[in-house]
PDB file of N, CA, C, O and CB in Angstrom:
ATOM      1  N   MET A   1       0.600  -1.342  -0.423  1.00  0.00           N
ATOM      2  CA  MET A   1       0.241   0.199  -0.015  1.00  0.00           C
ATOM      3  C   MET A   1       0.712   1.381   0.457  1.00  0.00           C
ATOM      4  O   MET A   1       0.975   1.618   1.636  1.00  0.00           O
ATOM      5  CB  MET A   1      -0.360   0.225   0.631  1.00  0.00           C
ATOM      6  N   THR A   2       0.837   2.256  -0.631  1.00  0.00           N
ATOM      7  CA  THR A   2       0.955   3.769  -0.815  1.00  0.00           C
ATOM      8  C   THR A   2       0.569   4.179   0.513  1.00  0.00           C
ATOM      9  O   THR A   2      -0.268   3.702   1.280  1.00  0.00           O
ATOM     10  CB  THR A   2       0.016   4.458  -2.006  1.00  0.00           C
ATOM     11  N   LEU A   3       1.553   5.411   0.656  1.00  0.00           N
ATOM     12  CA  LEU A   3       0.995   6.454   1.356  1.00  0.00           C
ATOM     13  C   LEU A   3      -0.161   7.304   0.832  1.00  0.00           C
ATOM     14  O   LEU A   3      -0.686   7.801   1.828  1.00  0.00           O
ATOM     15  CB  LEU A   3       1.968   7.228   1.611  1.00  0.00           C
ATOM     16  N   VAL A   4      -0.675   7.624  -0.054  1.00  0.00           N
ATOM     17  CA  VAL A   4      -1.747   8.162  -0.722  1.00  0.00           C
ATOM     18  C   VAL A   4      -2.668   6.844  -0.418  1.00  0.00           C
ATOM     19  O   VAL A   4      -3.812   6.948  -0.861  1.00  0.00           O
ATOM     20  CB  VAL A   4      -1.441   8.630  -2.378  1.00  0.00           C
ATOM     21  N   GLU A   5      -2.487   6.109  -0.008  1.00  0.00           N
ATOM     22  CA  GLU A   5      -3.793   4.594  -0.252  1.00  0.00           C
ATOM     23  C   GLU A   5      -3.901   5.197   1.425  1.00  0.00           C
ATOM     24  O   GLU A   5      -4.701   6.043   1.823  1.00  0.00           O
ATOM     25  CB  GLU A   5      -3.082   2.116  -0.744  1.00  0.00           C
ATOM     26  N   VAL A   6      -3.230   4.743   1.944  1.00  0.00           N
ATOM     27  CA  VAL A   6      -3.420   4.813   3.837  1.00  0.00           C
ATOM     28  C   VAL A   6      -3.781   5.911   3.990  1.00  0.00           C
ATOM     29  O   VAL A   6      -4.936   5.782   4.395  1.00  0.00           O
ATOM     30  CB  VAL A   6      -2.128   4.640   4.937  1.00  0.00           C
ATOM     31  N   LEU A   7      -3.485   7.269   3.918  1.00  0.00           N
ATOM     32  CA  LEU A   7      -3.727   8.646   3.937  1.00  0.00           C
ATOM     33  C   LEU A   7      -5.271   8.727   3.290  1.00  0.00           C
ATOM     34  O   LEU A   7      -6.020   9.590   3.748  1.00  0.00           O
ATOM     35  CB  LEU A   7      -2.509   9.493   3.070  1.00  0.00           C
ATOM     36  N   ALA A   8      -5.769   7.815   2.202  1.00  0.00           N
ATOM     37  CA  ALA A   8      -7.497   7.422   1.886  1.00  0.00           C
ATOM     38  C   ALA A   8      -8.082   7.552   2.703  1.00  0.00           C
ATOM     39  O   ALA A   8      -8.765   8.529   3.008  1.00  0.00           O
ATOM     40  CB  ALA A   8      -7.998   6.200   1.529  1.00  0.00           C
ATOM     41  N   VAL A   9      -7.877   6.204   3.440  1.00  0.00           N
ATOM     42  CA  VAL A   9      -8.285   5.369   4.234  1.00  0.00           C
ATOM     43  C   VAL A   9      -8.394   5.958   5.685  1.00  0.00           C
ATOM     44  O   VAL A   9      -9.508   5.914   6.207  1.00  0.00           O
ATOM     45  CB  VAL A   9      -7.479   4.282   4.093  1.00  0.00           C
ATOM     46  N   VAL A  10      -6.979   6.699   6.640  1.00  0.00           N
ATOM     47  CA  VAL A  10      -7.224   7.817   7.194  1.00  0.00           C
ATOM     48  C   VAL A  10      -8.418   8.605   6.840  1.00  0.00           C
ATOM     49  O   VAL A  10      -9.511   8.199   7.236  1.00  0.00           O
ATOM     50  CB  VAL A  10      -6.233   8.463   7.034  1.00  0.00           C
ATOM     51  N   VAL A  11      -8.385   9.060   6.545  1.00  0.00           N
ATOM     52  CA  VAL A  11      -9.481  10.540   5.731  1.00  0.00           C
ATOM     53  C   VAL A  11     -10.784   9.914   5.738  1.00  0.00           C
ATOM     54  O   VAL A  11     -11.530  10.377   6.601  1.00  0.00           O
ATOM     55  CB  VAL A  11      -9.108  11.098   3.740  1.00  0.00           C
ATOM     56  N   ILE A  12     -11.337   8.867   4.925  1.00  0.00           N
ATOM     57  CA  ILE A  12     -12.177   7.996   5.254  1.00  0.00           C
ATOM     58  C   ILE A  12     -13.151   7.537   6.544  1.00  0.00           C
ATOM     59  O   ILE A  12     -14.379   7.560   6.636  1.00  0.00           O
ATOM     60  CB  ILE A  12     -11.562   7.305   5.013  1.00  0.00           C
ATOM     61  N   LEU A  13     -11.953   7.041   7.664  1.00  0.00           N
ATOM     62  CA  LEU A  13     -12.506   6.881   8.688  1.00  0.00           C
ATOM     63  C   LEU A  13     -12.995   7.854   9.433  1.00  0.00           C
ATOM     64  O   LEU A  13     -13.978   7.766  10.168  1.00  0.00           O
ATOM     65  CB  LEU A  13     -11.906   6.317   9.227  1.00  0.00           C
ATOM     66  N   GLY A  14     -12.223   8.929   9.233  1.00  0.00           N
ATOM     67  CA  GLY A  14     -11.972  10.258  10.007  1.00  0.00           C
ATOM     68  C   GLY A  14     -13.224  10.757  10.066  1.00  0.00           C
ATOM     69  O   GLY A  14     -13.716  11.194  11.106  1.00  0.00           O
ATOM     70  N   LEU A  15     -13.835  10.721   8.909  1.00  0.00           N
ATOM     71  CA  LEU A  15     -14.880  11.661   8.202  1.00  0.00           C
ATOM     72  C   LEU A  15     -16.651  11.012   8.535  1.00  0.00           C
ATOM     73  O   LEU A  15     -17.725  11.595   8.382  1.00  0.00           O
ATOM     74  CB  LEU A  15     -14.430  11.613   6.255  1.00  0.00           C
ATOM     75  N   LEU A  16     -16.224   8.975   9.249  1.00  0.00           N
ATOM     76  CA  LEU A  16     -17.033   8.581   9.231  1.00  0.00           C
ATOM     77  C   LEU A  16     -17.233   8.380  10.501  1.00  0.00           C
ATOM     78  O   LEU A  16     -18.071   7.556  10.865  1.00  0.00           O
ATOM     79  CB  LEU A  16     -17.090   7.865   8.484  1.00  0.00           C
ATOM     80  N   ALA A  17     -16.731   8.871  11.104  1.00  0.00           N
ATOM     81  CA  ALA A  17     -16.646   8.920  12.812  1.00  0.00           C
ATOM     82  C   ALA A  17     -16.562   9.940  13.433  1.00  0.00           C
ATOM     83  O   ALA A  17     -16.624   9.928  14.662  1.00  0.00           O
ATOM     84  CB  ALA A  17     -15.647   8.344  13.400  1.00  0.00           C
ATOM     85  N   ALA A  18     -16.333  11.536  12.428  1.00  0.00           N
ATOM     86  CA  ALA A  18     -17.499  12.137  12.552  1.00  0.00           C
ATOM     87  C   ALA A  18     -18.416  12.388  12.228  1.00  0.00           C
ATOM     88  O   ALA A  18     -18.778  13.472  12.686  1.00  0.00           O
ATOM     89  CB  ALA A  18     -17.534  12.628  12.648  1.00  0.00           C
ATOM     90  N   THR A  19     -19.287  11.800  11.429  1.00  0.00           N
ATOM     91  CA  THR A  19     -20.608  11.623  11.513  1.00  0.00           C
ATOM     92  C   THR A  19     -21.108  10.859  12.802  1.00  0.00           C
ATOM     93  O   THR A  19     -21.954  11.525  13.399  1.00  0.00           O
ATOM     94  CB  THR A  19     -20.992  10.968  10.329  1.00  0.00           C
ATOM     95  N   LEU A  20     -20.893   9.944  13.251  1.00  0.00           N
ATOM     96  CA  LEU A  20     -21.479   9.239  13.872  1.00  0.00           C
ATOM     97  C   LEU A  20     -21.032   9.953  15.574  1.00  0.00           C
ATOM     98  O   LEU A  20     -21.662   9.631  16.582  1.00  0.00           O
ATOM     99  CB  LEU A  20     -21.097   7.710  13.364  1.00  0.00           C
ATOM    100  N   ALA A  21     -19.818  10.968  15.597  1.00  0.00           N
ATOM    101  CA  ALA A  21     -19.799  11.713  16.476  1.00  0.00           C
ATOM    102  C   ALA A  21     -21.712  12.616  17.066  1.00  0.00           C
ATOM    103  O   ALA A  21     -22.652  12.630  17.860  1.00  0.00           O
ATOM    104  CB  ALA A  21     -18.549  12.634  15.815  1.00  0.00           C
ATOM    105  N   VAL A  22     -20.907  13.331  15.536  1.00  0.00           N
ATOM    106  CA  VAL A  22     -22.665  14.561  15.976  1.00  0.00           C
ATOM    107  C   VAL A  22     -24.442  13.648  16.299  1.00  0.00           C
ATOM    108  O   VAL A  22     -25.351  14.050  17.025  1.00  0.00           O
ATOM    109  CB  VAL A  22     -23.167  15.878  13.841  1.00  0.00           C
ATOM    110  N   GLY A  23     -24.400  12.523  15.550  1.00  0.00           N
ATOM    111  CA  GLY A  23     -25.380  12.003  15.515  1.00  0.00           C
ATOM    112  C   GLY A  23     -25.763  11.154  17.075  1.00  0.00           C
ATOM    113  O   GLY A  23     -26.872  10.905  17.548  1.00  0.00           O
ATOM    114  N   PHE A  24     -24.723  10.921  17.489  1.00  0.00           N
ATOM    115  CA  PHE A  24     -25.029  10.829  18.626  1.00  0.00           C
ATOM    116  C   PHE A  24     -24.885  12.008  19.508  1.00  0.00           C
ATOM    117  O   PHE A  24     -24.947  11.647  20.683  1.00  0.00           O
ATOM    118  CB  PHE A  24     -24.455   9.887  18.997  1.00  0.00           C
ATOM    119  N   SER A  25     -24.724  13.207  19.385  1.00  0.00           N
ATOM    120  CA  SER A  25     -24.867  14.191  20.470  1.00  0.00           C
ATOM    121  C   SER A  25     -25.426  14.209  20.600  1.00  0.00           C
ATOM    122  O   SER A  25     -25.936  14.144  21.718  1.00  0.00           O
ATOM    123  CB  SER A  25     -24.708  15.083  20.697  1.00  0.00           C
ATOM    124  N   GLY A  26     -26.310  14.399  18.819  1.00  0.00           N
ATOM    125  CA  GLY A  26     -28.151  14.424  19.153  1.00  0.00           C
ATOM    126  C   GLY A  26     -28.569  14.031  20.007  1.00  0.00           C
ATOM    127  O   GLY A  26     -29.217  14.701  20.811  1.00  0.00           O
ATOM    128  N   ALA A  27     -28.228  12.283  20.156  1.00  0.00           N
ATOM    129  CA  ALA A  27     -28.886  11.798  20.668  1.00  0.00           C
ATOM    130  C   ALA A  27     -28.975  12.163  22.002  1.00  0.00           C
ATOM    131  O   ALA A  27     -30.075  12.555  22.392  1.00  0.00           O
ATOM    132  CB  ALA A  27     -28.726  10.840  20.403  1.00  0.00           C
ATOM    133  N   PHE A  28     -27.839  12.108  22.964  1.00  0.00           N
ATOM    134  CA  PHE A  28     -27.876  12.605  23.939  1.00  0.00           C
ATOM    135  C   PHE A  28     -28.458  14.081  23.923  1.00  0.00           C
ATOM    136  O   PHE A  28     -29.294  14.116  24.827  1.00  0.00           O
ATOM    137  CB  PHE A  28     -26.739  12.419  24.364  1.00  0.00           C
ATOM    138  N   GLY A  29     -28.404  14.974  23.468  1.00  0.00           N
ATOM    139  CA  GLY A  29     -29.128  16.478  24.041  1.00  0.00           C
ATOM    140  C   GLY A  29     -30.560  15.223  23.720  1.00  0.00           C
ATOM    141  O   GLY A  29     -30.879  14.512  24.673  1.00  0.00           O
ATOM    142  N   LYS A  30     -31.126  15.097  22.715  1.00  0.00           N
ATOM    143  CA  LYS A  30     -32.712  14.608  23.020  1.00  0.00           C
ATOM    144  C   LYS A  30     -33.296  13.777  24.387  1.00  0.00           C
ATOM    145  O   LYS A  30     -34.384  13.808  24.962  1.00  0.00           O
ATOM    146  CB  LYS A  30     -33.055  13.621  21.854  1.00  0.00           C
ATOM    147  N   GLY A  31     -31.879  12.924  24.654  1.00  0.00           N
ATOM    148  CA  GLY A  31     -32.546  12.579  25.404  1.00  0.00           C
ATOM    149  C   GLY A  31     -33.006  13.540  27.132  1.00  0.00           C
ATOM    150  O   GLY A  31     -33.974  14.045  27.701  1.00  0.00           O
ATOM    151  N   LYS A  32     -31.533  13.293  27.320  1.00  0.00           N
ATOM    152  CA  LYS A  32     -31.205  15.017  28.088  1.00  0.00           C
ATOM    153  C   LYS A  32     -32.800  15.575  28.936  1.00  0.00           C
ATOM    154  O   LYS A  32     -33.348  15.731  30.028  1.00  0.00           O
ATOM    155  CB  LYS A  32     -30.759  16.571  26.355  1.00  0.00           C
ATOM    156  N   HIS A  33     -32.996  15.732  27.091  1.00  0.00           N
ATOM    157  CA  HIS A  33     -34.219  16.930  26.812  1.00  0.00           C
ATOM    158  C   HIS A  33     -35.994  15.508  26.950  1.00  0.00           C
ATOM    159  O   HIS A  33     -37.178  15.623  26.634  1.00  0.00           O
ATOM    160  CB  HIS A  33     -33.820  17.993  24.327  1.00  0.00           C
ATOM    161  N   GLU A  34     -35.675  15.076  27.189  1.00  0.00           N
ATOM    162  CA  GLU A  34     -36.793  13.753  27.598  1.00  0.00           C
ATOM    163  C   GLU A  34     -36.888  13.691  29.000  1.00  0.00           C
ATOM    164  O   GLU A  34     -37.929  13.382  29.581  1.00  0.00           O
ATOM    165  CB  GLU A  34     -36.311  12.143  27.105  1.00  0.00           C
ATOM    166  N   LEU A  35     -35.477  14.073  29.748  1.00  0.00           N
ATOM    167  CA  LEU A  35     -35.630  13.391  30.956  1.00  0.00           C
ATOM    168  C   LEU A  35     -35.808  14.369  31.458  1.00  0.00           C
ATOM    169  O   LEU A  35     -35.936  14.186  32.668  1.00  0.00           O
ATOM    170  CB  LEU A  35     -34.734  12.556  31.529  1.00  0.00           C
ATOM    171  N   ALA A  36     -35.899  15.439  31.168  1.00  0.00           N
ATOM    172  CA  ALA A  36     -36.078  16.506  31.828  1.00  0.00           C
ATOM    173  C   ALA A  36     -37.821  16.629  32.180  1.00  0.00           C
ATOM    174  O   ALA A  36     -38.390  16.592  33.271  1.00  0.00           O
ATOM    175  CB  ALA A  36     -35.409  17.679  30.942  1.00  0.00           C
ATOM    176  N   LYS A  37     -38.374  16.786  30.810  1.00  0.00           N
ATOM    177  CA  LYS A  37     -39.795  16.973  30.701  1.00  0.00           C
ATOM    178  C   LYS A  37     -39.878  16.021  31.632  1.00  0.00           C
ATOM    179  O   LYS A  37     -40.182  16.453  32.744  1.00  0.00           O
ATOM    180  CB  LYS A  37     -40.599  16.818  29.338  1.00  0.00           C
ATOM    181  N   THR A  38     -39.683  14.699  31.538  1.00  0.00           N
ATOM    182  CA  THR A  38     -40.499  13.692  33.047  1.00  0.00           C
ATOM    183  C   THR A  38     -40.392  14.392  34.535  1.00  0.00           C
ATOM    184  O   THR A  38     -41.172  14.530  35.478  1.00  0.00           O
ATOM    185  CB  THR A  38     -39.530  11.940  33.370  1.00  0.00           C
ATOM    186  N   GLY A  39     -39.000  14.770  34.258  1.00  0.00           N
ATOM    187  CA  GLY A  39     -39.164  15.168  35.729  1.00  0.00           C
ATOM    188  C   GLY A  39     -39.796  16.396  35.799  1.00  0.00           C
ATOM    189  O   GLY A  39     -40.511  16.555  36.788  1.00  0.00           O
ATOM    190  N   ILE A  40     -39.722  17.250  35.054  1.00  0.00           N
ATOM    191  CA  ILE A  40     -40.882  18.500  35.767  1.00  0.00           C
ATOM    192  C   ILE A  40     -42.439  17.508  35.521  1.00  0.00           C
ATOM    193  O   ILE A  40     -43.070  18.549  35.700  1.00  0.00           O
ATOM    194  CB  ILE A  40     -40.932  20.560  34.498  1.00  0.00           C
ATOM    195  N   GLY A  41     -43.075  16.911  35.384  1.00  0.00           N
ATOM    196  CA  GLY A  41     -44.422  15.900  35.156  1.00  0.00           C
ATOM    197  C   GLY A  41     -44.209  15.588  36.282  1.00  0.00           C
ATOM    198  O   GLY A  41     -45.209  15.870  36.942  1.00  0.00           O
ATOM    199  N   GLN A  42     -43.047  14.922  37.209  1.00  0.00           N
ATOM    200  CA  GLN A  42     -43.072  14.271  38.337  1.00  0.00           C
ATOM    201  C   GLN A  42     -43.338  15.504  39.150  1.00  0.00           C
ATOM    202  O   GLN A  42     -44.105  15.460  40.111  1.00  0.00           O
ATOM    203  CB  GLN A  42     -41.824  13.397  38.659  1.00  0.00           C
ATOM    204  N   ILE A  43     -42.990  16.123  38.944  1.00  0.00           N
ATOM    205  CA  ILE A  43     -42.840  17.342  40.104  1.00  0.00           C
ATOM    206  C   ILE A  43     -44.252  18.276  39.911  1.00  0.00           C
ATOM    207  O   ILE A  43     -45.010  18.956  40.604  1.00  0.00           O
ATOM    208  CB  ILE A  43     -41.223  18.467  39.782  1.00  0.00           C
ATOM    209  N   VAL A  44     -44.160  18.036  39.125  1.00  0.00           N
ATOM    210  CA  VAL A  44     -46.359  18.594  38.777  1.00  0.00           C
ATOM    211  C   VAL A  44     -47.386  17.710  39.978  1.00  0.00           C
ATOM    212  O   VAL A  44     -48.059  18.219  40.874  1.00  0.00           O
ATOM    213  CB  VAL A  44     -47.263  17.641  36.462  1.00  0.00           C
ATOM    214  N   GLY A  45     -47.263  16.500  39.702  1.00  0.00           N
ATOM    215  CA  GLY A  45     -48.144  15.950  39.865  1.00  0.00           C
ATOM    216  C   GLY A  45     -48.172  15.804  41.016  1.00  0.00           C
ATOM    217  O   GLY A  45     -49.300  16.014  41.462  1.00  0.00           O
ATOM    218  N   ARG A  46     -47.074  15.394  42.134  1.00  0.00           N
ATOM    219  CA  ARG A  46     -46.238  16.034  43.756  1.00  0.00           C
ATOM    220  C   ARG A  46     -46.870  17.500  43.691  1.00  0.00           C
ATOM    221  O   ARG A  46     -46.932  17.958  44.831  1.00  0.00           O
ATOM    222  CB  ARG A  46     -44.011  16.171  43.764  1.00  0.00           C
ATOM    223  N   LEU A  47     -47.188  18.074  43.065  1.00  0.00           N
ATOM    224  CA  LEU A  47     -47.659  19.700  44.148  1.00  0.00           C
ATOM    225  C   LEU A  47     -48.727  19.237  43.944  1.00  0.00           C
ATOM    226  O   LEU A  47     -49.293  18.901  44.985  1.00  0.00           O
ATOM    227  CB  LEU A  47     -47.449  21.605  43.733  1.00  0.00           C
ATOM    228  N   GLU A  48     -49.468  18.999  42.733  1.00  0.00           N
ATOM    229  CA  GLU A  48     -51.336  18.934  43.383  1.00  0.00           C
ATOM    230  C   GLU A  48     -51.962  17.311  43.919  1.00  0.00           C
ATOM    231  O   GLU A  48     -53.169  17.072  43.881  1.00  0.00           O
ATOM    232  CB  GLU A  48     -52.651  19.428  41.721  1.00  0.00           C
ATOM    233  N   VAL A  49     -51.118  16.467  44.321  1.00  0.00           N
ATOM    234  CA  VAL A  49     -50.641  15.577  45.877  1.00  0.00           C
ATOM    235  C   VAL A  49     -51.237  16.482  46.414  1.00  0.00           C
ATOM    236  O   VAL A  49     -52.454  16.667  46.426  1.00  0.00           O
ATOM    237  CB  VAL A  49     -48.947  15.272  46.528  1.00  0.00           C
ATOM    238  N   TYR A  50     -50.040  17.383  47.110  1.00  0.00           N
ATOM    239  CA  TYR A  50     -49.992  18.457  48.151  1.00  0.00           C
ATOM    240  C   TYR A  50     -51.120  19.287  47.914  1.00  0.00           C
ATOM    241  O   TYR A  50     -52.259  19.148  48.358  1.00  0.00           O
ATOM    242  CB  TYR A  50     -48.704  19.296  48.142  1.00  0.00           C
ATOM    243  N   TYR A  51     -50.797  19.919  47.374  1.00  0.00           N
ATOM    244  CA  TYR A  51     -52.917  20.903  46.672  1.00  0.00           C
ATOM    245  C   TYR A  51     -53.606  20.158  47.603  1.00  0.00           C
ATOM    246  O   TYR A  51     -53.976  20.147  48.777  1.00  0.00           O
ATOM    247  CB  TYR A  51     -53.978  20.433  44.453  1.00  0.00           C
ATOM    248  N   MET A  52     -53.618  19.508  46.517  1.00  0.00           N
ATOM    249  CA  MET A  52     -55.167  18.692  47.452  1.00  0.00           C
ATOM    250  C   MET A  52     -55.140  17.932  49.003  1.00  0.00           C
ATOM    251  O   MET A  52     -56.200  17.752  49.601  1.00  0.00           O
ATOM    252  CB  MET A  52     -55.737  17.224  46.445  1.00  0.00           C
ATOM    253  N   ASP A  53     -54.176  17.622  49.430  1.00  0.00           N
ATOM    254  CA  ASP A  53     -54.336  17.099  50.707  1.00  0.00           C
ATOM    255  C   ASP A  53     -54.410  19.325  51.610  1.00  0.00           C
ATOM    256  O   ASP A  53     -55.442  19.681  52.179  1.00  0.00           O
ATOM    257  CB  ASP A  53     -52.454  15.570  51.173  1.00  0.00           C
ATOM    258  N   GLN A  54     -53.780  19.831  51.547  1.00  0.00           N
ATOM    259  CA  GLN A  54     -53.688  20.851  51.648  1.00  0.00           C
ATOM    260  C   GLN A  54     -55.190  21.674  52.179  1.00  0.00           C
ATOM    261  O   GLN A  54     -55.614  22.272  53.168  1.00  0.00           O
ATOM    262  CB  GLN A  54     -53.090  21.101  50.483  1.00  0.00           C
ATOM    263  N   SER A  55     -55.598  21.297  50.941  1.00  0.00           N
ATOM    264  CA  SER A  55     -57.014  21.800  50.736  1.00  0.00           C
ATOM    265  C   SER A  55     -58.261  20.767  51.693  1.00  0.00           C
ATOM    266  O   SER A  55     -59.132  21.153  52.474  1.00  0.00           O
ATOM    267  CB  SER A  55     -57.300  21.705  48.884  1.00  0.00           C
ATOM    268  N   ARG A  56     -57.905  19.362  51.246  1.00  0.00           N
ATOM    269  CA  ARG A  56     -58.126  18.957  52.698  1.00  0.00           C
ATOM    270  C   ARG A  56     -58.476  19.360  53.772  1.00  0.00           C
ATOM    271  O   ARG A  56     -59.612  19.439  54.240  1.00  0.00           O
ATOM    272  CB  ARG A  56     -57.469  18.667  53.078  1.00  0.00           C
ATOM    273  N   LEU A  57     -57.344  19.673  54.268  1.00  0.00           N
ATOM    274  CA  LEU A  57     -56.865  19.522  55.887  1.00  0.00           C
ATOM    275  C   LEU A  57     -58.206  20.796  56.091  1.00  0.00           C
ATOM    276  O   LEU A  57     -59.383  20.681  56.433  1.00  0.00           O
ATOM    277  CB  LEU A  57     -54.648  20.069  56.459  1.00  0.00           C
ATOM    278  N   ALA A  58     -57.408  21.930  55.721  1.00  0.00           N
ATOM    279  CA  ALA A  58     -57.900  23.097  55.527  1.00  0.00           C
ATOM    280  C   ALA A  58     -59.591  23.343  56.220  1.00  0.00           C
ATOM    281  O   ALA A  58     -60.159  24.427  56.091  1.00  0.00           O
ATOM    282  CB  ALA A  58     -57.763  23.237  53.964  1.00  0.00           C
TER     283      ALA A  58
END
């Protein structure tokens, strides 16, 4: 193999790695977003239960 062939393979592998890295970073961002939405939903649900308990005691 010549130096040009080796460089071509390295460039192709680098482009592939960069493409995968961008795809994974987008998936992680979406996962964090969904996790935050779930956490907010749990907080809202607990607040509703708290308000119902407080209104029942008053």
